[in-house]
N, C-alpha and C positions, 0 to 999 in steps of 0.2 A: 545128809546130803551135802555135798561140797559145792561151794559157789565158785564160779569161774570169774576171775577178776578181769575186767576189760577197762580200757581207758575210756573215759567219757569222750564222746565225739564232739568236736567243735569245728566251726567253719574256719577257725584260725589255726588249726593243727596242720603243720606242714611236715612232710616226710623228712627224715634226717639228711638224706642225700641232697635235697634242695637247699637246706641250710648250709651244708658244706660247699656246695657250688657257689652260693651267694657270698660266703665268707672268702672263698678263694678268689672270686672275681673282684671283690672289694680290695683285697690285699694287692692283687695284680694292678688294679687301677691306681692305688696309692704309689706303688713302685714306679709305674709308668709316668705319673705326674712328677714324681721326684726326679727321675732321670731327665725328663724334658726341662724342668726348672734348672737343674745342674748344667745341662748343655747350653741353655740360653745364657745363664750367668757366665759360664766359661767363655763362650764366643764373644759376648759383649765386653768382657774384661780384656780379652786378647786384642779386640779392636781398639779399645781406648787406653790400653796400658801405657803407651808412650806419650800420651797427651801431656802429662806432667813434665816429662823429660824435655819435650819440645818447648813447653812454656818456660822452663828453667833455662834452656839454651838461649832462647830469645832474650830473656832478661839478663843473663850473665854476660852475653856478648854485647850488650848495650843496644840491641836492635829495637827492643821495645822496653818501656819503663813499666807499663801496666798491661799485662795480657788479659784480655776479656774473654777470648774464645779460641779454641783450637779445633781444627778439623783435619781429616786425613783424606788424601786422594791417592788411589792406587793406579798408577800408570805403569811405565817401565820399572819404576821402583816407588816405594811409598814416599809421598811428599806430605809433610805436615804444614798446615797453613795456620799461622798464629795471627790473631787480630787483636790490636790494642793501640795504645798511644806510644809514639816515639818520644825522644827526649825534648822535641820541640812542641809536644802536645798535639801533634797531628795524628789522626786515626789512620793506621797503616796496616796493610796485610804483608806478612813476611812468609816466604816460601822456604821451607827448611828440608834439607836432606840429612836426616839424623844418622844414617849409616856412615856418611862421610863427615859428619859434624861440620856442615857448612851451610851458609845462607846462599840460596840460589838466586833470589831476587827479592826485592820489597817494592811495594807500590802504595802510595797514599790513596786512601779511599776517594778523595776528591778528584783524583786523576782517572778514575775508573768510570765506565758506564754503569748504570744501575742494573739490578737484577731484572726489573720490569722492562728496561730497554733491551737487555739481552734476550728476554723471552719474545719481545715484539720483533726483534731482528731475526731470531732463530726460527720460530714457528710462523713463517710468512705464508701460510696457505689457509684457505677457507675451511677445509674439513679436518684441520689438525686438532689433535687432543693433547694439550700440554700435560707433561708428567712431572718434570723436576728441573731445577736449575741449581748448579753448585759451582764453586770455584774449582779449577783443575790446573794441571801443569802439563802441557803438551807442546811438542816442537820447540822445546827449550824456552818457553815463555808462559806466563800466566794467562789463562783463558777461562771463559765461562763455558761450562758444559750444559747445554740445553737438551733435554730429553723429551721426546714427544712421539706420537704416532701420526703419520701423515695420512692424506686422503686415500692412499693405496693400502692402508693398514700395515705399513712398514714401521718398525721400531727404529727411531732415528736418534743418533747422538750427533749433535752439531756443536763444534767448538768455535767460539768467537773470541777475538782478541779483546782483552778487558779495557783497553784504552780507546779503541776506535770502533769496536763492534764488527770489524771485518771477519769474514769466515776464514778459519784456519784449516779445519778438517771437517769432514762429514762422513758418517757411516750410517747406512740404512740397511736394516735386516728384515728380510721378508719373513712374515710369520706363517707357519704351516697351519693348514686347516685340518682339524681332527674330524 
């Protein structure tokens, strides 16, 4: 009599097609994570790629002797904002147009209103929710860009002069309800 060979049953035995599906999903997940990582690094590099050039420009032109920080503002054109000490040892912000290789303006930190003052001047409503504040360059002068949502749930960009805090521009965008 001939014995029929059968696989021993186990509660851990999984059909082959399930293994293939899991392996395929794992490979796709790894590819997806790899593409997202590459995109993030590529976007971050393109955003910060000219920070070194702006820093070198500020130092080579004698605008700053020690650059501590560089930021970028995208208005009509990209404006690089270098912060550091000038030749007199005064902490200064220099606004640079790298496309034209020119200094647009510079302002000592001591001549500017503080970020907290800009926020207080900008978001002057009781139901406002503050979002962000950063240096910007609008209307051919340095300004603080204060971003917040107001009591009407509008997304507001308010631009305040860095020296006296007066309002330069204000944009309020109504948010659509889904």
